[in-house]
N, C-alpha and C positions, 0 to 999 in steps of 0.2 A: 664076141667082138674083143680082140687083144686090145692092149693098153696103147695109146697113142704115143708116138714118138714126142719127147720134149720139145722138140723144134719144127716148124715148117718152112722150107726155104723155096723162092720160086717167084714168079712173075705177079704183080700185083695191080689192081684198078679201084678206083673210088667210084662207087654206083649207087644206084637206087632201084629197087623192086620196080618201080613205075617206068624207069628209064629201061629196064632189061625187057619190060613188055611191049616195048616200041623198036621195031625193028632198026629205024633209023639213030636210036641212041643207045641200043644195047652193045654191051663190051665184053660180055663173058665168053661167047663163042670165041672171038678173037683171043681172048687171053688163053683160053683152053688150045687154041691151035699155037700160039705162041710157045707154050709149054711142051707140046708134042713135039716141036720143032727144033727144040734146044736139046741137042745131044750131049752137050758139056754136064749140064743139070741132070739130064735123066740117068746119065752112065757117071756120076759123081762117086768118089769112093766113100764118101761121108754119108751115103744114101741107106736109110735104116731098113727097109723093105722095099718088096716090089710094087706097094701101093701108090696111088695119086691121091694127095689131099687137097682139099679147098678149105681154107679158115676164112670165116667171117668175122670180122671184129671192128673194132672202133666204131659201134653204132652211134650216130647221132641221137637216137631216141630208141624207136622201136622198129617193126618191119616196114612202116611207111618212111622211114628216115635214110640217109646215106649210110654207107658202111663201107670198109674196105675188104676186099676178098684177094686173097693169095693162093694162087693154085701152084702146086709143087710136088715136092719129094719130103718125107720125113726124114729128119736127121737126129742122132743122139746127143751131139752136143753142138755147141756154136762154133762153125770154123770160119775163117777169113772167107768173105764173100765177093765174088765180082761186083763192081758197082751197079750194074742192070738187074742185080737180084734183091729180093726183099726177104725178111725174115720176121717170125712171129713165134713167141713163146708159148706153149699149148699149157696152160696151168692145169692143175688136176683140179678138178670141179665135179659136182654132180650134174649128171647128163642124162637126158630122155632119148631113148634109140628109137628111129624111124627107118626101117627098111625100102630102099627103092629097088624094086626088083621088076624087069621087063627091059623093053626096048628104051634106050636112052637117046634124048634127054626127057622124054615123056614120062618115065618112072619118077624120076629125081624131082620134076615139077611136080607130079602127083604127091609124093611125099612131104615137098614144102608146104603144099596145099593143106594136108593133114596137121602139118605143125601149125600153120594159121589157124585153121578151125579149132583145134585145141588150145591155140591161145585166146582165140575171141570167147570160147565157151568157159575159159577158166580152169579146164582140166589140165593145162601145162602152164605153168609159171616161169616164164624165160626170164633169164638173167641179162640177155643182150651184153654179153661180153665176150665170148670166143666159141662160136658154134662152128662145128668141123663135118666136112663130107668125108667119107673115107670111101675112095672108088678102087675094088679089088680088080685084079689084072682079068678075072673072069666075067668082067662088064657090071657087076651088080655095084650097088652103092649103098651106104648107111650114112644117115644123119644123125651127129650126136649134137644135141641142142643143150646147150647150159642152162640150167634151172636153179631157182631161187628156192631155199626153205620153204 
């Protein structure tokens, strides 16, 4: 996995995993649709690479609490942004890598399931600071989970 860009710029929602498991409350599908439809964002001259990113941060507590998710593009520097976009700085941090290979979104949901299992059994010590999903143009994805020492 190559280095993460220093910033992720895109559209954001505040949600919980419980809300996302309820079709009446889920927001992430609509968030992704909004990003895919935003030509100005996708064709920004500030775009660092061809990948899409999802940053999960501002956790209230752990995987059971609320968090903010930005879906968008990586950029190398903070640029002036239209008011409808959000930005998060992706700090250098130790991260555990989980591959999501297969049909999406099922493969991504399964990879997050492995993260939660590893957290529950103590083999993964999550920092709950800023986790990043890296979505490659070929349809594969990698989850990079911030860890504690």
